N, C-alpha and C positions, 0 to 999 in steps of 0.2 A: 447113482449120482456121480457126476463128474469129479475127478480127482483135483481139478483146478477150478478156482473161482475168479471172476473178474475183480480187479481192484481199481480204486480211483486214485487220482494223483495225490490226494491228501492221506494216503496210507490206509485207505478203507475205513476211516473214522466216520461213524454214522453221526448225522446231525442231531442236535437235541430235538426231542419231539415237541415242536410247537407249530402252530399254523403258519405255513410259509408259502410264498409265491413260488410255485414249482417251475415257472418259466426261467427263474434265475439259477436253478440247480443244474448241475451236470447230470448225465444219464444215470450214473451209479447212485448218486445221492437221491435222485428222484425215485429210483426203484426202492431204495432203502426206506425212504419216507413213506411210500405207499404201503409197503409191507408192514411197517410198524403201525401205521394208521389203521389198517384193517385188523391186525392182531389185537390192537387196543379195543376196537369195537366188538370183535367177536370173542374177546377175552380168552384166547388160546393161541398157541403157536401153530402156524400153518404148516401143512405137510409140504413135501418137496414139489409134488405135482401142482399144488395150489400156487406155490411161489412162482413156478415156471409160467403159469397162466397169467399171473400178475405182471411178470416181466414182459411178456409178449404184448400185453395191453399198453403198458407204460412205454415200451419201445415205439409202438405205432404213434402214440400221442407225441412222443419226443420228436419223431421224424416229421410229423405234421407241423409242429411248432417251430422247428429249427431248419427244416429242409435237408437235414443230414440223414443219409441212409446208413442204417446199422447192418453191416453185412458179415460180421463175425460173431457167431454165437458163443464162442469161447470167452472172449474178452470184452464183447460189446463195443468194439472199436477203441477201447482204452489203450491197447497196445501191450499191456502187461498182464501177467497172471500171478496169482499167489497160491502156494501150495495149500490145499485144504487142511492138511495136518501141519500144525505149527512146527517150524524147524528153525533153530537159532542161526543156522549157517546159510539159509536160503530165504531171502525176503521176497524178491520178485523174479519172475521168469519172463523173458521176452516172448510174446505170443507169435505163433507162426505167421499170422496175417501181416505182421509188420517186418518180418525178416528180410523182405526184399529191399527195404529201405536202409539196411545196415551196410556199413563199409566192409571191405574184405577183412580188415583187422578185427572188427566186431564179430563177424561170422566165425573167424578162426578162434577168437576168445571163447565163443559159445561152445566150442569143442573141448576147451580146457575146463570150463567151470560155468555154473549157472549164476554165479555172483557177478555183479556189475563192478569190475575192478579196472576199467580202462583208464581211469584218471590216476591210478597209482603207478606212476612211472618213475624212472630215474630223474627225469627233468622236474617232476613235482616234489621230489624229496629235497625240500629247501632247508638249508642249514648254513650257518657261518662257523659252526664248531669244527675245528680242525680234525678232531677224532672221528666225528660223524662223516665228514668229507672223505677221510681215508677209508672208512668202512664202505661208504657208497662206491668209491672208485674200485676197491677190491672186489666187491660183488659184481660190478659192471664188467670188470676185466675177466672174472670167472666165466660169465655167461658169453662174453665175446669170444673167448678162447675154446669154447666147447667143441670137441671133435678134432682139435689140433693135436698133433703128436707130442707126447710127453707133457701134456697139460692135464690137471686134475678134472675128472668128470663128476666129482662129488663135492658138495659144499654143505657145511654145517654152520648155521648161524645160531649162536647160543648166548644166553644172557638174560638179564631181567626183562620182564614183560613191560611193554609200553615204550620200548627204546627204538622201534623202527624195523624190527626184524620182518614183520608181516608185510610192511610197505615194500621193502626191498625184495622179498620173495615174490610178491605180486608184480613188481617192476620187471623181474626176470621173465615172468609169464608174458607180460606185454611185449618185452623185447623179442622173445621167441615167436610170439604170435605175429608180430610185424614182419618177421622173417619167413612167415608162412609155415613154421614148424607147429605140429600139433602134439599135445601131451595131456597131462592131467594135473590140475591143481586141486588138492584135497586137504581138508583140515583133519587133524587126528580125531577130533570129535565125530566128524562124518564117518571116518573109518570105523570108529568104535560102534556107532549106530548100525552101520552096515553089517559088521560082524555079529552084533547082537541080533539083528533082524534075521540073519541067515543061520542061526544056530541049529535050527531044526530042518534046514533045507540045504543039505550038503552040496548038491550040485551047484546051486546059486552061489554059495559061499566060496567054493573052489574056483568058479568062473571069475568072481570078483577079485580074489587073491591073485589069480593068474594074470588078470588084467593089470594089476599094480606091479607085478613082477616084470611084465613084458612090454609095457607101454614105452615108447621111445624116450619121453621125458616125464619125470615124476617130481612134483614139488608138494611136500606135506608140511603143513603149518601146525605149530603148537604141539609138537610130539609129546605124548604122555601127559598132556594137560587136559583139563575139562572133565569129561565123564569119568566115572569110576574106571580105573585102569586095571582090569583083571589080568592075572598071569597068562590066561589063554590069549587075550587080545595082544598083549605085549609080545608074547612068543611068536604069534603069527606075523606081527609087524617086523620083528627081528628077522624072520624067515624071508620076508619080502626084501628087506634091505640087504641081507647076505647074498641073495641071488643077484640083485642088481649090482652090488659091488664086485662080485665074482665075474659078472658078464660086462662090467664097465659101462652100464647104462646110466646116462646122466641123471643125477638125483640130488635134490636139494631138500634139506629139512631144517626147520627152526625148532628150537627147544630152549627151555629155561636153563637146563643143565644136561649133562650126559650121565647123570648118576644111575638112571634106569637102564642104560644100555648094557647088554651082556658082555662078559669078558671076551667071548668068541667074536662078537661084532667089533668091539674096541680093537682087538688084535688085527682084524681085517682092515680097518679104516685108519690105522695109525700111520700108514705110509703117506707122507705129505706129498709124494708124487702123484698119488691117486685121489687124495682128499684135501680140500682147503678148509681151514677152520677160521672163522671170524668171531672174535669175542666182543660181545656187547656189554659185558658186565660192568665196564667203567663208564657207560653212557647213562645219563639221567633219564628217569621215567618222564616222557613227554606229556603224559596225561595229567600229571600233577599241576601243570600250569593251566590246564583247562578247567579245573575244578572251581 
């Protein structure tokens, strides 16, 4: 079975099972409707090969009704794919069939992350709060100065959750992608999952860790938050940061605080000529206003 399944524009929500005019449905909803209709009648869940046959029949009917040719078997011309295994960090993945329609910026972003973050820029960080404006300008200055002599290659955004750290970290990704630089934007949760996944596959785990050590630009969000943070995971992450700090590879991390950082790491990054710190602790949680 394919690792990816097509999704519809309404987030793959299946319609309520009632008698409907299928001509008004999009392709994915029409497929869902027919699968559920048949399963209701045969009173069992269909096997994968049965579902594939139903999909082919519905596709032909859809093409005849609409005159649209479905030429992508992966996404059924929807343009997006959804991981078959639920992942809180990755909702949609752009299908290869539509990548030719992407801008150069979007294609570069896809090398950074599978997340759709192109709207999270410095320009879209709207605020009239002078403290937030100062934080935004400091972050922008850091990314603009990367690679310049005697400018810090490392940035730590720390403070309360919901204050804009993730937005500004992603804004840095967009800035670098527009300059055609490639790197990796990773959540610490994703790092934890990958390390957990590779625990019994040493070669893969080593390759993943080496990738994070060596990639030209690394941005890691929500460090030490989320999934259970074992001593093994945190020690490996410390190793990655130590190597990058020693080799002066540009690195940005966001964290609620720096309490979980080792003394060895703190001693390395204490030099303000190498590391810029931006404190969000006095910024209000923006999510409170959205409740």
